[in-house]
C-alpha positions as CSV (number, residue, x, y, z in Angstrom):
1,M,72.5,96.7,88.6
2,D,71.1,100.0,87.3
3,R,73.8,102.6,86.5
4,T,72.1,105.2,88.7
5,I,72.1,102.9,91.7
6,K,75.8,102.0,91.0
7,A,76.8,105.6,90.9
8,G,74.9,106.3,94.2
9,L,76.5,103.4,95.9
10,A,79.9,104.3,94.6
11,G,79.5,107.9,95.9
12,L,78.5,106.6,99.3
13,A,81.5,104.3,99.4
14,I,84.0,107.0,98.4
15,A,82.4,109.6,100.8
16,T,82.3,107.4,103.8
17,G,85.3,105.0,103.3
18,F,83.0,102.0,103.4
19,A,82.3,99.5,100.7
20,V,78.6,99.3,99.9
21,T,76.9,96.9,97.5
22,A,73.3,96.7,96.5
23,G,72.7,93.8,98.8
24,M,74.2,95.7,101.7
25,A,72.4,99.0,101.3
26,G,70.2,99.6,104.3
27,H,71.7,96.6,106.1
28,G,74.9,98.2,107.4
29,S,78.3,98.1,105.8
30,R,81.9,97.0,106.4
31,P,85.0,99.2,106.3
32,T,87.2,98.5,103.3
33,D,90.3,99.5,105.2
34,A,90.7,101.1,108.7
35,S,92.5,104.1,107.2
36,E,90.2,104.8,104.4
37,G,87.6,106.7,106.4
38,L,90.2,109.0,108.1
39,N,90.9,111.3,105.2
40,A,88.3,113.0,103.0
41,P,88.6,112.1,99.4
42,P,89.6,114.8,96.8
43,R,86.6,116.8,95.7
44,T,87.5,116.3,92.0
45,R,88.6,112.7,91.1
46,I,88.2,109.7,89.0
47,V,87.3,106.2,90.3
48,A,87.8,103.1,88.1
49,D,85.7,100.3,89.6
50,L,87.2,97.1,88.2
51,S,84.4,94.8,89.5
52,D,81.7,96.8,87.7
53,K,84.0,97.7,84.7
54,I,82.9,101.4,85.0
55,L,84.9,104.5,85.4
56,Y,83.2,107.2,87.4
57,V,84.0,111.0,87.3
58,Y,83.3,112.9,90.5
59,E,83.0,116.5,91.3
60,A,82.5,116.9,95.0
61,D,80.3,114.0,96.0
62,T,78.4,113.9,92.7
63,V,79.0,111.5,89.9
64,T,79.0,113.7,86.8
65,D,79.9,111.0,84.2
66,M,80.5,107.3,83.9
67,F,82.0,105.2,81.2
68,D,82.4,101.5,80.3
69,I,85.9,100.2,80.5
70,A,87.9,97.0,80.0
71,D,90.7,96.2,82.5
72,G,93.6,93.8,82.6
73,T,93.4,90.0,82.5
74,D,94.6,87.8,85.4
75,K,97.9,87.4,83.6
76,Y,98.3,91.2,83.0
77,P,96.3,92.8,85.9
78,T,95.5,96.5,86.2
79,P,97.3,98.1,89.2
80,R,95.0,98.9,92.1
81,G,95.5,101.9,94.3
82,S,95.5,105.7,94.4
83,F,97.4,107.6,91.8
84,R,97.6,111.0,90.2
85,I,97.3,111.8,86.5
86,R,100.2,114.1,85.7
87,R,100.4,113.8,81.9
88,M,98.5,112.7,78.8
89,T,99.3,112.3,75.1
90,W,96.8,113.1,72.4
91,N,97.1,111.3,69.1
92,P,99.5,108.8,70.6
93,S,101.9,106.5,68.7
94,W,102.4,103.0,70.0
95,V,105.6,101.1,70.7
96,P,105.3,97.4,71.5
97,P,106.3,96.7,75.1
98,D,109.0,94.3,76.1
99,S,106.5,91.6,76.8
100,E,105.9,88.1,75.4
101,W,102.5,89.0,73.9
102,A,103.9,91.9,71.9
103,R,107.0,90.2,70.4
104,K,105.6,90.0,66.9
105,K,104.1,93.4,66.9
106,S,105.5,96.5,65.2
107,A,105.5,100.1,66.2
108,K,102.7,102.3,64.9
109,G,102.6,106.1,64.4
110,P,99.8,108.5,65.4
111,G,96.6,107.6,63.5
112,E,98.3,104.8,61.7
113,K,96.3,101.7,60.8
114,G,96.8,99.0,63.4
115,N,97.6,101.4,66.2
116,P,95.7,100.1,69.2
117,M,95.9,103.5,71.0
118,K,92.9,105.6,70.0
119,V,92.7,109.4,70.5
120,V,94.5,109.8,73.8
121,K,96.6,108.1,76.5
122,I,96.0,109.3,80.0
123,F,98.8,108.1,82.3
124,F,97.7,107.0,85.8
125,K,100.7,104.8,86.8
126,E,103.7,105.8,84.9
127,P,105.3,104.8,82.6
128,D,103.4,101.7,81.7
129,Y,99.7,102.1,82.7
130,Y,97.2,104.5,81.2
131,I,93.6,105.0,80.1
132,H,93.3,104.9,76.3
133,G,90.8,104.7,73.5
134,T,90.4,101.3,71.8
135,G,88.9,100.1,68.5
136,D,88.0,96.8,70.2
137,L,84.7,97.9,71.5
138,G,83.6,94.3,72.2
139,S,86.2,94.1,75.0
140,L,84.5,96.8,77.0
141,G,82.8,95.4,80.1
142,S,85.4,92.6,80.4
143,S,88.9,91.9,81.6
144,D,90.7,91.8,78.3
145,S,93.6,94.3,78.3
146,H,97.3,94.0,79.1
147,G,96.9,96.1,82.3
148,C,95.7,99.4,80.9
149,L,92.1,100.7,81.0
150,R,90.4,100.8,77.7
151,M,87.5,103.1,76.7
152,A,85.5,103.8,73.6
153,P,87.1,106.6,71.5
154,D,84.2,109.0,72.0
155,D,84.2,108.3,75.8
156,V,88.0,108.8,76.2
157,T,87.8,112.0,74.2
158,R,85.2,113.3,76.7
159,L,87.2,112.1,79.7
160,G,90.4,113.6,78.3
161,K,88.8,117.0,77.8
162,W,87.6,116.8,81.5
163,V,91.1,116.0,82.6
164,L,92.5,119.0,80.7
165,E,89.9,121.3,82.2
166,H,90.5,120.0,85.8
167,G,94.2,119.6,85.4
168,G,94.8,123.3,84.6
169,E,95.6,122.9,80.9
170,W,92.4,123.9,79.2
171,K,93.1,126.5,76.5
172,G,89.7,126.8,74.8
173,E,87.5,124.8,72.4
174,N,89.3,125.9,69.2
175,W,92.7,124.8,70.6
176,F,91.1,121.4,71.6
177,M,89.6,120.8,68.2
178,R,93.0,121.5,66.5
179,I,94.5,118.8,68.7
180,L,91.8,116.3,67.8
181,H,92.1,117.0,64.1
182,A,95.9,116.8,64.0
183,R,95.7,113.0,64.0
184,R,99.2,112.4,62.7
185,Q,100.8,114.6,65.3
186,E,101.4,113.5,68.9
187,K,100.6,116.2,71.5
188,P,101.9,115.5,75.0
189,I,100.4,117.6,77.8
190,Y,101.8,118.0,81.3
191,L,99.2,118.9,83.9
192,S,99.8,121.8,86.3
193,K,97.2,120.3,88.7
194,P,97.5,116.5,88.8
195,V,94.1,114.8,88.8
196,P,93.5,112.1,91.5
197,I,92.4,108.6,90.3
198,S,91.6,105.5,92.4
199,V,91.5,102.1,90.9
200,V,89.4,99.8,93.1
201,P,88.9,96.0,92.8
């Protein structure tokens, strides 16, 4: 389906509380949940659509950006639901989780070779689930992660900057560029205005 059509349908679904697909457009729609249409969605928000493998950025009812993502496998599914982004870490280190798939992995520092976390981690369900950059660009558009949402490094940089701006922690372009270039130094950020995110199947 064309990205513009997807974005329009996604906007209609979020604004009305109804699930709309290309085949349903113009032919009626069905509620996704009886309670979804009762409350207006936040004006500024992120929606991760796991079926389309696209992350949408909304300002009011307009999609202002969209990015390809990879989500979790059936064994390690990405959590669905509504969350708030309260913190993020630029130039993140990586500590293997206490999980079978990571038993032979070793911790990696910020910017270190083999660190699967690229550029930034944007926490959406703490402490274990976040949006992060990946070097495995071939996984985008598929279900290939261990539950997190993967994005291309340039894309997650742009998203992270947007989160800073809308989360109340933007301190100017020079400050931002210093963070990006300090690749061996972790920089945690706590948002004064948590950013809403919905992860939908």
